N, C-alpha and C positions, 0 to 999 in steps of 0.2 A: 624491336631493335636488338642487335647483337652486340653485347659488350663484355660478356664473360670470357675470360681467357681460354677456358676449356671449349666453349662454343667456337671461338675463333680457330682453335687447333683442329677441332673436328671438321669445320667447314673448309679449312685450307687443305687438310688431308683428303677430303672427299670432293674437292672442287670439280674434278673431271666428271664424276658421277652426277653431281648436281646439275652441271651445265648440260650433260646429255639428257637427263630427265626433263630439264627445262625445254630443250629443243624438241624432243620427241613428243612431249605432251602439250607443246605450245602454251607454256605457263611461265610467268615472270620468275626470274631467278630468285628474287627476294622471297616470293611465296614458297618456292621449292626449298629454299634454305630454312625457312621457318618451319615447314612441315618436316623436313629432314631432322632438324634438331629435336622437335617434339617427339617424333617417332623413335629416334635414337635413344633419348632419355627414357622413354617408356620401356623399350626393349632392354636397356642396360640394367634396369632394376632387377630383372629376374634372369639375366644372362649368366650361364655357367661358362660358356666359352666366348670370351670377349672378342676374339679375332673374327668371329662371324658377324658381328654387329653391323659393319658397313653393308654387307651383302643383304642381310635381313632387312635393314632399314631402307635400302634402295627398293627392294621388292615391295615393302609395305607402303612406301610413298607412291610408287607407280600404281599400285592397286587403288589407293585413295584418289589419285589424280585421274586415273581412267574412269573411276566411278563418277567423279565430279564432271568430267568432260562428257560422259555419256548422258548424264542427267541434263546438262545444259544443252546438249545436241537434241535431246528429246523435247525440250521446251521450245527450242527454236524451230523444230520441225512442225510442231503443233501451232506455232504462231503463223506460219505460212498458210495454213488451211483457212 
């Protein structure tokens, strides 16, 4: 559940990116939002240049979602055998 004002600000600023990630990875927006916030906060702890956070976060979330989708695709392929 998203209720922190900083979370809301981040999500509103990155809405377009989150929606694009959701569409391109066929993942629910709520899940992408949750992952985006978690990754953003992880990266922000050690970030020296904060203006790169959205770009780095998008990349990190895409890698995670691609890995999850590849794992689930592998499972479904083996179920057909």
